[in-house]
N, C-alpha and C positions, 0 to 999 in steps of 0.2 A: 471559256470560262472559268470566271472566277469562284472563288470557294466564299460561302456563306454560311454562317450557323446565327443561330440566335437562342441568348442565353439569358436568360431572365427580362423577355420583351428589348434586349438589345442584341444590335448585330454587330457581328465580327468576320474581317475575313482576313486575316493571317489564318497562312496555311499550318497546319499542324509540322512535326517535324518529321522527317521520314520513322514510323514505328510509334510514332507517341502517342499514349493512349489519353485518353480524357481529361480525365484526374489532371495532369500535369497539365496537359492543356487549359482546361481550365482555370486550375489556381495562378499559372503564368499571368493568367486575365485579371490576377488579384481577390477571384470566388474562394476564400478560402474558408469558407462554411463546409468545402468539400477535403475531407481528413485522410491522408495516409494512416491505416492501421496495418497493413499484411503487403498490400499490391500482390496479390494472389487469387482474389475472390473471395476469398474464406471469412472476413468479417463483416464486412456492410459498410464501416463506417465512412465508403467512398459515394454513397447511392443517390443517386441523382434522378430525373424523371428525363426520360427522352422520347417526347409524345405525349408525355403523359404516363409511362410506364416506368418503373424503379430498374434502374440493372447499376450495376456493379463499372463507375468509373474506370475502376484498376485496368479491369481487365476489352475494356468498348472501346475500340482504337476511335481516335478522335478525327477522323478521314469520315466514318462512318456516319454521324453525328453529322454531317451536310446537307445543309438543305433542310436537318432539324431543328426542332424548339426545344434546348436545353432548359431544365429547372433546378438548379439549385437549392439548399436553403432558403437563400437570401431574398428565391422569388418567391417562396408560399405569401409573404404577407401582403396582400394588394389595400393600397390605397390607406396605407398607413395602421392598417384591420389586421390582425394578428388572424391567419388559417384558424379552424376550430382547432386542427389536430397540435398547434402549436400553444393554444389556449389552454389545451387537456392538458399538455404536458406540464404546462405553469401548473395549472391546477393539481395537480397529482406528483407533483413536484418525481416528474420521473424519469430522474435523469442523477444523479452524482458527480463525476466530475465533467460530466460532457462530451465526451470525447467523440461519443458512438454516438451523441442526440441528433444529428444534423442525418446520419444515417439513417435510424430509427423514425424519424419524422417524412421525411423520402418514401418511405417504405408505407409507413399505416395510412398517409393522408392519401394514399393511391388505391387502399383496400375496398373494395365491394363488397356487399352484404354476406355472399355467400362465403368469402373470405376469413371475415370476421368471427366467423363458425367456428374456422379451424387457425386459431393463431399459431398451434407448433407448429404446421405449413408456412403460414403464412410468413414468418418473422426466423425461419432455419437460416437468411441467409444475411440476421444481423447478430452480432452479438456483442455480450457488455460485462463486462467484468466487476462494475462495482454492484448495481442495484439488486443482484434476485431477483430483476424481469418484473415481481408482483409491482412497483412502482410503476411499471410500463403498461403492464396488462392494463390497470386501472386507469390510466393515459387515453388509452386507446379506447377505453369501457366507457369515460366518460365520467369517472370518481373523483368525487371532488378530497381534498384534502388540505388543502390550503388555509388560513382561516385568514382575516383581517386584521391588519394592523390595531392597536388599541391605545391611546399614548397611556406611558407608564405602567402598560401590561404584556409587556411581550416577553418576560422570561416565563416558561411551562406551555407556549403557547407555537402548534404549528404556521408558523410563519413558513413563505419562501424564502429560496435563497436569492439574494441580491443580484447576482448575477444571473438569474432565472432568465427576464429578457431578451442578453445578447448572447445567452444558451439558445434558443428555439429559434432563434433567428440568424442563427451562424455569423455574430459577431462577436462572441468571446473572444480572446484573442490570446490564441497556444502560441508556446515557445515560437513555431515557424510563421506563423500568419503574419508576415509584416514584409515591407519591401523592404532591401536593402542594396542602394547603386552600387555596382561594382562587386558584386557577391562573389566571390570562389567558393567552390566545391574541395570537399575533403574526402575520401578513399580509402583505406586503407587491407595494406597486404599481412592477410596473417598468419601465424604456421602453418604447417599441414601434420606438425608434429607433438608431440605428446613433450617432449624433453629432447630438447639441443640446443649445441653451441653455435652462435651465426661466425663461420669461418671466414668468411667473404661477402661483400653485400656490392652490385653494380647495379648502379642505376643510369646510366647514360644513354641507353637505349629508351627509357620510361622519360627524361627528361627531353628526347626529341618527339615525342608525343606531340604535336601541335595542341596548345590550350595549356600547356604545365607549366607551372610556374614554379615549383618547390620541389623537391621528394627529401622526407627527413628518416632518416637512420638513427638507430644508436649514437653514431659520431658526434648526432648533432644536438642529443638529451642531453640535458642535466645528469651530471655521476649522480646524485642527491636521491637517497630511498624516501620509499613514502607509503602512508595507505588510501589504498582511495576509500577506504569507510573515510566516514565523515560524524565523530562524535563531538561532545565541548572538549573536551579532557585529551589530544591526541595520542596521548600516552596508555588509554584503553586497547591501541589496537598496533599489531607491530607492523615495524617500518621494514618493508618488504619487497616494495614496487621502485619500477623504476617508468619513467615518461614512454621509452623506448628501450630495451634491453639486449644488450649481444649472448644473452640466454634465453632460453623460449622453456616454458614449464607447464604451457597445456595447447593444445591443439584448436588452436583461435587465436588465440595469442597478439597481440599489435608486434608487428615487425619493422613495417616501414608505411611511410603516409604521403600518398600525392595529392599535392595542391592543384588546381585545374581551373580553367573558364566554366568548365561542362562535368558533371557526374561523369557522364558516356569517355571523356578521354581522362579524366582520372582514373576510373576502372581501367582502361584499357593502358593505362601507364603501368598500373599493378602489375598487369600480366606480363610486362617487360623486363620487369626490375630478376634480377639474378642473382638469387642467394645461395650460397654454397653451405648447408647447415652439417657440421657431426653430431648426428645422431648421436644419444645419449641413454641409461637404461632408464626407465621409467616405472611408476608403482602408481595403479588407482583402487589398490583394495587399502582400506587406510591397515585392517591389523598385520597386511603384509607391508605397511611402508613404517609401523614400529618394530620390526620383523629385525633383529642383528642382521646383516649384511645389506638390507633396502637402500636404494639409491640414494642417496642424501639431495633431497630437492632443494634447502636454503643453506647453503655452508656459512652462513654469516654469524658473525661473534652476540657478543650478548646488548650491544647498543642497537641492536633491530625489536629489542623484545620477545627473539623466540626464546620460549621455553626449554626446547631441550631438542636444538636443531639436529643433530648426530641421530636423532632418531625417528625424526621429522614430527616430533612432535608440537604445534603451535602455541598452546596453552592448557592447562590442566590444573582439577582440583582434584584434593582427597579432604579426607574430613570423615570423622567417627564419630559419634552423643551416644556417649554410653558403651554398651557391648552385642553388636547385631549374635556373637555368638551364644551368649544370654539367652538374646530376645529367642533365639531359633529353638536354644533347647525346651522353652518352657512353655513353648505352641505347640496347641494341638493339629495344628496344619500349617504346612509349609508347602509355597508352591511357588515356584519360579518355571522360567522362561524366556524365551528372544524374544523382541520385536522388532519391527524394523519399519525406518520408514522413507519414502526415497525424493529425490530430488526433485521441487516444480520450479516453476516457470513463474514470473510473477504477471507475464504478458498481461500490464497492461497497457493499451489500446494505442498512448502517442507513446512513440520508442525513445529511449536515452539517445539524447542530442543537444547540440550548441551552436549558437553562433557567438563571432566575437569582429568587434567593427571601434574606432577609435570616433572619441568625441572631445573636442573642446571643452578643457574643466575650467571650474574659479581659475581666474588671473588668467587665463587662454590658454592655461597649458593643456598638452594631450593627456590623454587618459582611452584606457580601454573599458569597454562595457561586453560583457557575455551576458547574454542571453541563454539561459541553459532552461530544461525540462529537470528541476532540482526541487526536494525538498528543504535543501537546507543552504540555502540563498550566504547565508553570513559566512559559514564556514568553508564555505567553498572559495569563496573569497579568501580566506584567513592563507589556507593551503596554498592556493594558488602565490600569494604573495610570498610563502615563504621557501615557495620548491625556485621562483623565480627570484628570489633576493627583489622582490616591488616594497614598496609605499603600499598603504594600504588605502589612503586616497587618489593612487593613479587606478586601481581598480575598483569597477563597479559591476554586483552581477544579479540580476532583475530575471526570477522567475514570472514568467507572466502565467496562465492558467493554464498546470498540468495534469495532462490528461493522465491521473493513472498514478499511482506510485505504488503503495503498498509495503514501502520498505526499498524495494528496489533505487530510490533513487534518492536516495542516504548514503551517496556513493559518488564520488570522481571519477567517473571512467573513461569521459570525453571533453570537458575540459581545459584539462591541462596541456593537451593534444595540439586542439586548436589554439590555443592562448600561443604556444610556439610558434603555429604557425602565424598566426597574427603581428604577431611582433616583429618577426622576420621579413616579410612582408609589408608590411603595413595599411597592407588591407582587410577587408570584411570579409572571414571564414567560416565556412558550413560546415556542419558535419552530423547526418543523422540517420541511426543505426537501421540497416533493414530489418525485418522482422528477422529471416534466417540470424544475424547479428546478437538480436538479444539472445536468442539460447544458444550461442557458442561461445560469445564475444561479451554479455555484460557475466548476469550472477543468477544464482537458483538459490531456493531453498537449501537448509542441508540437511543433508542424506543422515539419518542416524543409527545406530544400531545401540537397544537399550534391554542391558540383560538387568530381571527383576525378581528380586527375592523377598517374599512375604511371610511373616508367620501372625499366627491370630490363634488365641484362644478357644476354642468349642463355646463361646458365647459369641462370638465376633470382635473382640477386642484384640485389638492390632498389636502385636506383641515387637514386631520388628521391623525396619524394612531399608533395603538394600538397594544399589541401582550401583552397574557400571552401563557409561556410557561410552560411545564410540563418535563422535563427529566427525565428517569430512569436510572438512574444509576447503578442497580441493587446492591448487596450487598457490593462489593467496590467502594471507590470512586475516582480511579484512572482515571483519564484525567475529573473524573464528569464537577466541577467546570469551565473550563475552557474552553472544549467543552460546555456549557451552556452558557458563556459568547462568547463567538467566533459565537453563534448560532444569536445570536441579535446583533453584530458586522454591517458587512456590508449589509447585509437580509436588516437592517433598513435603511442604511447611502446612500445606490446607490438612496434612492428614495429623493427627497425633501419634504418637508411639514411642514409646520410651528406650529406645535404641533405633538411632539411624547410624546411615554410612552408605559415602559417594563415595568411587570410582569417576572420573570423567576427564577425556581428552578430545582435544581438538585437533584432528590432524593434517599436517598437509599429502596429497596424492596431486599426481600429474592430470587433473582431472578440470571443466570448468571450473573458476572459483564460485563460492557456495557467500553468501552476504544476508545481508537483513529480511526479514519476512515476515510479513505478519504473523504475531504470536512471537515472534526472536526467540524460537528453541521451546519454549512451553509446549505447545501443539506437538510435540513429538515424541516428548517424553509423560506429556498427558495421556496419551495413545497407550501408554505401557504402563503408566501407574493405573489409569480408568480400568484398562482390560482390564488388570490384576487384580482389582479391587473386588470387579463383577462375580472373576472366575472364581474368585474364594468365597464370595457371600454363596455362589451357587455352590460350589462343593459342602459348604457348611450348612445348605438347609435355611439357610437365613436370606431373607426381603433384598436385596441390595440397597434399596431404600434406607433400609430398616440398618443396614452393615453400615453406611456411610456415617449414615446419625451419629452412630455410636461412636466414628471414630474423627469423625473432623474437629477442628477447633473451633472455639465460639466464640463470641464479643468480649472483646479484649483480653484473648492471652495472645501470648505474643508467639509470633511466626517463625519456628525454629527449623533450619537446613544444617546440615552437616557442612556444606560450602561455607558456612559464618551466617551470625547471625545479622540483619542491616536494621541500625539502630535509628535512622528514619521512617524506615515503615513501619505504619500503624493499621490495627484495623478501626476508623474512625468511624463506618457505619457498617452495619451488619446485617446482609439480605441473604445470604446464605439455608438457612432454614425456611425462609419463603421461595425461593429458589426448588427448592425439591418438595414442599406444599405442590407447587404449581402442575408439580411433575405429578406428583400423587392421586390429586385431583382431576386431570390429563386422565390417568390409566385408571380412574375409579369410572368416569361418565364416557367413553369411549368407543366405538361402536365402528369403530372403523375396518375389524378384522371381516366385518360382515363384508365388504365388497372386493375380498380376496377370490382371486377365481378358485373353483372348482379344485383341488389337490394341491394346491401350492399351498406354501410351509408360511406361517407367521410366528410371527414375533415382537417383541418389544426390547426395548434398551436406554438406558439412561447413563449419562457420565455427566462430570458438573467440571468448574478447573475456578481456579484465584490469580488475577492479576496486579502485579501492584499500578498506580496509576501511574506511571510518568519511571522513565527510568533513574537510576541509582546515580550518584556524583556528582549533581548538579544539573538543570537543565533551566537555562535562563531565558526572561523576557522582559523585555522592555515595551511598553506602549505609551502613549500622547492622544491625550482627548483635550480637544480646545473649542470654542465657539469661533465662529465665521459669521464676515458680513453678515450674509444675508439672514445671521438669526439659525442655523443649524449648524451642525456640529461634525466633524473630523475627528478619526481612530486613525491613527498611523501605528503597525503593527505587523511584526515581520513576518510572521507566521504563514507559508505557503497553503494556496485553495488548489484542492485536486481531487472533493468530491466529500471531504472530509467535515463538511461545515462550518468550517474553524469561523468562518463569515458572520455567517447568519447570527451563530454564539453572542460572536465579540458585539455586533451593532443588538441584537436583546439585551444583553448586561449591559450595555450603555443606555438603551431604552430605559430601563427600568431603571437606574439611578437618575438618569436626568427627566422622568417624567416626560417623558418625549416619543414618538413613532419612531419604528427603524426607517421610514420613507425620508426620515431626514436625519439621519446620518449617512455621512459618508466615510468610505476603509481607503486606506491607501496602505499595501503590505509587498511583501516580498521584493523591495527593493533597497539594496544597501547605500544608496543616497539620500533615499527621500523617509525612511523608517531607522528607529534603532535598534543594537544589536535583537538576536532572537537562535535559538540552539537549532530548534530546525523542525519542521513536521513531523516528528517521528516521537515512540514512544507514546503514542496517548495524549500527549503532552498541549493537544491545541486547545483543549477547554481548561482543562484539571492546569494548565501553569500559563501559557499564554492571557486564557480569560482570567486566572484572576490579575492576571498585571493589567488588564483592562479594565476590570473591576476595581481594581483600586484607582487608577486612574481617572476612569468617569465618579468616582462616590469622592474623590479629592474637588474636582472640576466642580461637581452637584454643591459644596459647603462654597467652594469658591464664589462662583455666581448667586448662590444665597448671600452672601454675606457683602457682596459687593454690590446685591440691588437692596440690600437693605440699608447701607448707608447712604445710597442716591437716594432712592426713595423713603428716605429718614422714615424705615418702619422697624418697628423691633425682630428684629432677627428669627423670633418665633414664631411668626407670623406669617413668615413667607414662602409660598410655595412654588415648586416648578409646576408650570404647566407645560403643554405642548412647541406653542410659540413664545413665551410668557413665563415672569415671574407676578405670581400673585402677591403683592405685598401688601397687608393688610385688606384688602378688596379693591386694593388699586392695580391693575395688571400692565408690565411694565414689558415692553415687549425686547424679545431676544437680540434684537434688531440697534431697539434704542440701549443696548446695555454694551454693546459691542463697540457703538460710537463711544460712550462714554467713557468706556474705558481706553481707547483706543485716544480720547482728546489727553487721557491721563498717561498718557504712554505707556501705560499697562495693558499686556495680553490674559485674556480669562484662556488660559491653557493648564495644566497637570499634568506629571508622569506618571505612572506603578511602573514596580518594576515584582517580579515571583523570579527565587532561583527554584527553583522546582525542589523545597524540603522543608519539610516535613510530605510522609507522601502516605496515601492511605491503597487501599485492595478493592478491585471490584468483583464482582461472583457472576458466574452463567450456570446455566443447567442446560440441556442438550436433553429431547427424548424422540424417539423415533419408535412406529411400527412400521411392519412391511411384511410384504410378504413376495418368496423366494418361488420359483419356479424350479422343482429337482433334478427337470426332464433337459433342461437348458441354460441355467444358470441366471435367467433374470429375474433382476430383483424390482419392484416397483412400492416405492415410500407411498404409503398409507394417510400417512397424518406425521407432522414434526412441528415441534411444538419446545419452544426456548422461553426460557427464564432469563431476565437479564438485569443484576444488580448496578442500577447508571446514580445511583443516588439520584437526587434531583432530575430530572431528565427535564434540560432546557428547551430541548425541539422534540415535541414524540414524532415526529411525524420524518423529520431528517435520524433521529436519534434509529428509529424501528427503520430506516431502510439500512442503515450502518449497520445493523443486525444482522439482517436479509443476507444482504452482500456478504456479509462476513461467511452464515451458515451456506449459502452457496459458491463462495468460491471453496471452502472445507469438503462441499461435498465433491465439486471435480478433484479434491487431492485424494477424496477419502475413497471413490470409485474409481478413477479414467485419466487424470493429469502424469503423465512421468516424461521428466528431461531422460533420455538412454543414453547411455554412453555406450559402444563397444571396446573389444579388448584393445585398441590401439588408443582411446580417450580418445574417439570421435566425438559429439554428440551428434544424435543419427534422429533426431523428432527435432527438427529446426524447419518447421512448419505448421502452423496451425490445422491442419488437414492431415498432420501425421501428430501432433500434440492437443488433444481432442479438450478442447474449453467447455463450459457448462452452455448451452445453449436454452431457450425457453422452456423446448420442451421436456427438458434432463431436471428440473427446480420446480419443485414443490412449493404452496404457500406454503410460508410456514408462519404459527400463530406465535407472535410477542406477546410477551408477560413483561412488564416494568413491574421491579419491586418499591414496596412505600418504603423507600429513607432518605434521610437524607445525611449528607457525610459532615464529619465535622474539621474538616482538610477545606475541599475545593468549594470551590465559588460559587454560591448562593448553596450550598449539599449538593452539587454537582459531584460526578466521577466519570472515569473515562470510560468510553466505551465503543470505540473500534478497532484495536486487534481483540479486543477479549471474546465474540463470537466465537471466531475461530478454532477455537481451542478444546472444544467439548466433543464438537462435531462424530470425528471420525472413531472415537471410544464409542460415540453414544451406537451410533451403528454399526459398529465390529459388536458390543454387544447383543443390538435388536438381530442381528446374524447369527450369533451365536445361540440363542433362545430358539429361533425359527429353526437352526437345523441341528443344534448339539454341537457343532463345530468349535472352536477359537480360533476364529483368525489372526495370526502375528503379524503379516504384513498389510502396507497400502503400496497401490490403491487395491481395493478387492474387485478387483477385472472378472469380470461375467467367465472366462474360460477355466482361471480359480476356484470359482465357487463351484460349476459345474464339475471340477475335475474330484474334487475335495469331496464335492454330495457322493458323485460314483462310486469314490475310492471307501468312504462309510458303507452306503450299503451291499459293496462288496466284501466288505470285511466282517457285514453282519449274518451276509450268504454264506461265508466258508467258516463261521462262529457255527451256525446254524446245521 
């Protein structure tokens, strides 16, 4: 009896492989809307419907679908009409990166009326890392936020993402949503030891596994050192990494790579590689790592740009303004405390991965194409060329739609080894991290220890601020010095104090490496500084808002940090006073305390932050805008799209400049072959850097088209005006198609370029306020109200920007309340799964009220500022300050786990009883 399964009303009779799950069966047949997020039934990205019931296809055996009807997201639309839920997700823009959207659609489209009344339960099997869930709830409830496009009036409107229809129909193409003939699969053998030297490695048994084509070890890798971190200037990061090394420095580091016909064969071959290790002393505590006699993790010379390798100090900054000793001497109150933050995983639902294949380039020459889930395609190409001595035109890097990044994909963690294998075999090769590999083989947020010492007069005026910061960069220094330097920048500069001092260290340990993460170090130090400011205000008997207003910098003032003044950083618009006023108004009218259960402790707390709109040292973007034959326009810009919304903003800027609608503008991006250089989608640069390049190109093209039209129509230039599809030349409309043809006949292309180098830079401000309730008998915390004030300058797309804020708050709440990557005494990550590492689900995240300030920036394009990273930073201290208000206890470590809160309250009660 033959096997048969119906998928989206099509019959398939191919039998599944033994043990094959439904997810891989469907993807093998081209249904790429079915995503891989965890392969453990934890995230819901793979959800499909079997006979109308949602199931996690990663857990569902494909053989169980025999004789059944399977529907994937591609099958929801019927007869060319979107399913009502697909339309609702478009209307509310219930997605950002969109990687989880197919799963949410397959779940929500099957909900009945009873299930719709209990969304926390109905959506417990689906995770989103980007949106904060409010937009998803609005989509399910049928709330519309998207506005219709209007010619020449795009900026400032809530226009939907251009890729929205592709996202909701499952046809948006992420990294691995392509078919490549003859594709081989790579798996990595990883170190079980935190520190060891490879004495010998025997691959003979691995090579005898049927289907194995290649095993790579350190003998096959170049000797050249590099950094996996990607910056415009590679010298920002220490060169301390090899593709494959004979010394491993953390448990999980790659030791060998196997390439085979299937993942199963590659995994079996990995198990058969025999490695003899010389186990070396290791250290996982950064303070011990700096101590005399600690194992030296990177005994490299100065050419690697490691600050003090003999002390495991990757990078450091020391500075003093004035004399903090004098400042503390004149203070009425000196407060000193140590604060700690934990490792956090980026947890982007699309894991790290890349595939490399060959194509014919210009002149018939062979070249390699790397398709990667990366935020930095151009910098990755540059690094690959340098690593393997390849000419730039031999390597093409393409980023499809990226399924989340948050800084984690500002790295080269997979592309180097995939390219090495592909060049050896002259065959296409794919490497896709599993979810556990994301935890022990990728990067995390840097854990910090911050010692704060601050002094203030009795009236609340700060006299001195001193920080000692130790950042654990893990086994490799990718982003370590830069994160450490940035962490003590705006966090200190936002406060006036005549005396400031900082000593900061980025330290190597034998732990999983840390890297770039939303906020880039500011969130960790802001937690400490804002907690300290709140505590000082309370001890002085001053309202914490008044205390802040007394000490924050004002418009036009210089931002001074002991680490050094950044000359290109300016307060080009100022909305911090408005942010604090939003909080004051929320406190004044708040009645949420009435919702607290009887006997619960209630408190409220605030924190604020400042962040530069772009990284220092230059962040470059080039853009080209041109008129096409059909009278529409084309933008070519390098910025990758991963839910950051830059594609929408770039279209809106162009539509405004050219007097047209966004649906008449196509965009090409994230492909090193078809667009010009772009440093990358990080540092909140998509709007303020790439957007400014697009604006310059669009404005230049507008002038070019108007001038050409005036000459062509013999009309005064001053009386020519761009419309949606024509130029009105003194009352005579000349279509853009006609102008294109006229220019072509003259051998002219109507096209213009724009460039922006990312300097000078402005700053953005944020403030967060919480009202919460705490059950003293259990430690349970309920958020009664959440308010966020964001100074984003002129908001280019309110719907989209609000989503960025909500997503940042939700991600920060996860880090505040329960997310932590745990490393045991042997350096092993023990939380390498979503069910051990708890991500915020729908039920965990409140609806945050988002308020945008009325400012217009003098530097940003059309008055805009960045707003992708900054909402994260004030959340943890605002929450801790509210918890302090409710309980009287100053919590100095995150996450604020329920058992920790309960124990602290119990100890406080016991102490009170003893005192009585």
